[in-house]
C-alpha positions in Angstrom: 67.4 -25.0 107.0 70.5 -23.1 105.9 69.1 -19.8 107.0 68.8 -21.2 110.5 72.5 -22.2 110.4 73.3 -18.5 109.6 71.1 -17.4 112.4 73.1 -19.6 114.8 76.5 -18.9 113.3 77.1 -22.7 113.1 78.7 -23.0 109.7 81.8 -24.6 111.2 79.7 -27.7 111.9 78.4 -28.1 108.4 79.9 -30.7 106.1 77.8 -30.1 103.0 74.9 -28.1 101.7 72.0 -28.1 99.3 72.3 -26.1 96.1 70.0 -23.3 97.2 72.3 -22.4 100.1 75.0 -21.3 97.6 72.6 -18.7 96.1 71.2 -17.3 99.3 72.1 -13.7 99.8 71.9 -14.2 103.6 74.3 -17.2 103.6 76.8 -15.5 101.3 76.7 -12.4 103.6 77.2 -14.4 106.8 79.4 -17.2 105.4 81.1 -16.3 102.1 82.9 -19.7 102.1 79.6 -21.6 101.6 80.5 -22.3 97.9 83.6 -24.2 98.9 81.4 -26.8 100.6 80.3 -30.0 98.8 76.8 -29.6 97.2 74.5 -32.6 97.6 71.5 -31.6 95.5 68.3 -30.0 96.8 65.6 -31.0 99.3 63.6 -32.7 96.6 66.4 -34.4 94.7 69.4 -35.4 96.9 72.6 -36.8 95.4 72.8 -39.8 97.7 76.2 -40.9 96.7 77.7 -37.5 97.4 75.8 -37.2 100.7 76.8 -40.6 102.0 80.4 -39.8 101.1 80.4 -36.8 103.5 79.6 -39.2 106.5 77.4 -36.6 108.3 76.4 -37.2 111.9 72.9 -35.9 110.9 71.1 -34.6 107.8 68.8 -31.6 108.2 66.1 -31.3 105.6 62.5 -30.4 104.9 59.8 -33.0 105.4 57.7 -32.4 102.3 59.0 -35.6 100.6 58.7 -38.4 103.3 59.8 -41.0 100.8 63.1 -39.2 100.3 63.6 -39.1 104.1 63.0 -42.8 104.3 65.4 -43.5 101.5 68.1 -41.5 103.3 67.5 -43.5 106.4 67.7 -46.8 104.5 71.1 -45.6 103.4 72.3 -45.4 107.0 71.8 -41.7 107.5 70.3 -40.1 110.6 67.7 -37.5 109.4 65.9 -34.6 111.1 63.1 -33.4 108.8 61.0 -30.3 109.6 58.2 -28.3 108.1 56.9 -25.6 110.5 53.2 -24.8 109.9 53.0 -22.0 112.5 55.1 -19.3 114.2 55.2 -21.5 117.3 56.4 -24.5 115.3 59.1 -22.3 113.7 60.3 -21.2 117.1 60.4 -24.9 118.1 62.5 -25.7 115.0 64.8 -22.9 115.7 65.3 -24.0 119.3 65.9 -27.6 118.2 68.7 -26.3 115.9 70.1 -24.3 118.7 70.3 -27.4 120.9 71.8 -29.5 118.1 74.6 -27.0 117.4 75.1 -25.9 121.0 73.8 -22.4 120.2 70.8 -22.2 122.5 71.5 -18.6 123.5 71.6 -17.4 119.8 68.4 -19.3 119.2 66.6 -17.6 122.0 67.9 -14.2 120.9 66.5 -14.8 117.5 63.1 -15.9 118.9 63.0 -12.8 121.1 63.8 -10.5 118.1 61.1 -12.1 116.0 58.5 -11.9 118.7 59.2 -8.2 119.2 58.4 -7.6 115.5 55.3 -9.8 115.6 54.1 -8.2 118.8 54.3 -4.7 117.2 52.3 -6.0 114.2 49.7 -7.6 116.5 49.3 -4.4 118.5 48.8 -2.2 115.4 46.5 -4.7 113.7 44.1 -4.4 116.6 43.7 -0.7 115.7 42.1 -1.5 112.4 38.3 -1.5 112.7 36.7 -4.8 112.0 34.5 -3.2 109.3 37.6 -2.0 107.4 39.6 -5.3 107.4 41.2 -5.9 104.0 41.0 -9.2 102.2 44.5 -10.4 101.3 45.3 -13.3 99.0 48.7 -15.1 98.9 49.4 -16.7 95.6 52.2 -19.2 94.9 54.1 -20.8 92.1 51.1 -20.1 89.8 48.7 -17.2 89.9 45.8 -19.5 90.8 47.7 -21.4 93.5 46.5 -19.9 96.7 47.4 -20.2 100.4 44.6 -21.9 102.2 43.6 -22.0 105.8 46.5 -24.2 107.0 50.2 -23.1 107.4 52.3 -20.0 107.9 51.1 -18.0 104.9 47.5 -18.0 106.4 48.9 -17.2 109.8 50.8 -14.2 108.4 47.6 -12.9 106.8 45.8 -13.2 110.1 48.7 -11.7 112.1 48.7 -8.5 110.0 44.9 -8.1 110.7 43.7 -9.1 107.2 41.3 -11.7 106.1 42.3 -14.6 103.9 39.4 -15.3 101.5 40.9 -18.8 100.8 40.9 -19.7 104.5 38.1 -22.2 104.0 40.4 -24.4 102.0 41.9 -26.9 104.5 45.3 -27.0 102.8 48.6 -25.1 102.9 48.1 -24.4 99.2 45.5 -25.3 96.6 44.8 -24.6 93.0 41.5 -22.7 92.3 39.9 -21.3 89.2 40.3 -17.7 88.2 36.5 -17.4 88.6 36.9 -18.3 92.3 39.5 -15.5 92.8 37.2 -13.1 91.0 34.4 -14.0 93.3 36.6 -13.5 96.4 37.5 -10.0 95.1 40.7 -9.6 97.3 41.8 -6.1 98.2 45.4 -7.1 98.1 47.4 -9.9 96.4 50.8 -11.0 97.7 52.9 -13.1 95.3 55.4 -15.6 96.7 58.9 -14.2 96.3 60.2 -17.1 94.2 57.2 -17.3 91.9 58.2 -17.3 88.2 55.9 -14.4 87.3 55.7 -10.7 88.3 53.3 -8.1 89.5 52.9 -6.9 86.0 51.8 -10.4 84.9 48.9 -10.2 87.4 48.0 -6.7 86.5 47.9 -7.6 82.8 45.4 -10.5 83.2 42.2 -9.4 81.5 40.2 -11.8 83.7 41.3 -10.1 86.9 40.7 -6.6 85.7 37.7 -6.1 87.9 39.3 -7.5 91.1 39.9 -4.7 93.7 43.6 -5.6 94.2 44.2 -5.3 90.4 41.9 -2.3 89.9 43.7 -0.4 92.7 47.2 -1.8 91.8 47.6 -3.3 95.3 49.5 -6.4 94.0 52.9 -6.9 95.6 55.6 -9.5 95.1 57.2 -10.6 98.4 61.0 -10.6 98.6 62.9 -13.6 97.2 64.0 -14.3 100.7 60.5 -14.9 102.0 61.5 -18.3 103.5 60.4 -19.8 106.7 63.3 -18.6 108.8 63.7 -15.7 111.2 63.4 -13.5 108.1 59.7 -14.2 108.3 59.4 -11.4 110.9 60.5 -8.6 108.6 58.4 -10.2 105.7 55.4 -10.0 108.0 56.1 -6.3 108.7 56.4 -5.6 105.0 53.0 -7.3 104.4 51.4 -5.3 107.3 52.7 -2.0 105.9 51.2 -2.8 102.5 47.9 -3.8 104.0 47.5 -0.9 106.4 49.9 1.9 105.5 48.1 4.4 107.7 49.0 2.4 110.8 52.7 2.4 110.0 53.4 6.0 109.0 55.8 6.4 111.9 57.7 3.2 111.0 60.7 3.0 108.7 60.9 -0.6 107.4 64.6 -0.2 106.6 65.4 0.9 110.2 63.4 -2.0 111.8 65.0 -4.5 109.4 68.5 -3.1 110.0 68.1 -3.6 113.8 66.7 -7.0 113.3 69.4 -8.2 110.9 72.2 -6.9 113.1 70.8 -8.6 116.2 69.8 -11.9 114.6 72.4 -12.4 111.9 75.2 -10.0 112.9 75.1 -8.1 109.6 73.4 -4.8 108.5 70.3 -5.1 106.4 72.1 -3.5 103.5 74.2 -6.6 103.0 71.2 -8.6 101.6 68.7 -7.9 98.9 66.2 -5.2 99.8 62.6 -6.0 100.3 61.7 -4.1 97.2 64.0 -3.4 94.2 
C-alpha cells in the first residue's frame, strides 16, 4: 500500500516499510527519505521481530496470505489487510487510507482524477464496433499464467472495450496450456510489468508463431509500475491506446499522464519511469 501513502502525502505517519517501497520510483520521487526508514520484509515474508520493535498503531498489508495476517495479530499487532478486486474496491481502499491518515480530501481528489481517465476510456471504447472488438490476453509471472474472469486485470480488459478470452476461468489468475492460448488466438497480449520475461521471449516462442498477437507483433509489456494504486488509471489508458490506436490519435499519453501525476502525486510524470523505455 506504499503507493497509496505517496498519493496521500502521509509519509510522516509511517514508522517502517516493506522492501519494495524502497525501490519504487514513485515513492523515491515523492519521499526520498524512504530508505532511512526501517525495512520489515515484504508482504509475503515479514520480519516479525523488527516489525514488533517499531510498535506501530496499525499494520497495512495485502491480504493474499491470511495466515501471515493471523500471525501478526497473534503477536499483538492491529492489521488492516486489503486486496481490491475491482475499481470500486480500489476506490474504497483509497478512501479508507484517507480516513486512517486524515487525508480524506487528497483521497477524493485522487479518486476524481482516476475516474476522469476511466470515463474517457469508457466513452471511446463505446465507439469500437462490436464486430471489431479485439481479444486481449493478460499474462503474468509465467507466459501461460493468464488473468481469468475475476479481478482488476479482467476489469481493465473490459474497460478498454476488449474481450478477455480467459474470462470463463473463475479466478484472478490461472495456469493454462500453450495449446489453450493458441486456441484462443488473442489479438493482443499484455505482459505483467514485473514478469521475469520480455516481449521478445513471447515473440520467439515457436508454439505461438501462429497466434495473431505474435504474428502481428502486438505483444506489449506493461510498465513495472502497473500496481493496483491510482497509477492503474494511466496503465488502463496505455492499454486502451494499444488496443484501439485509431480511437486515440488525438491523445498524447505523456500529456495525460503528466496532468494526472501532478494532480494526484504532486510531481511531473517525468520524475518516474516512462510507460515504455
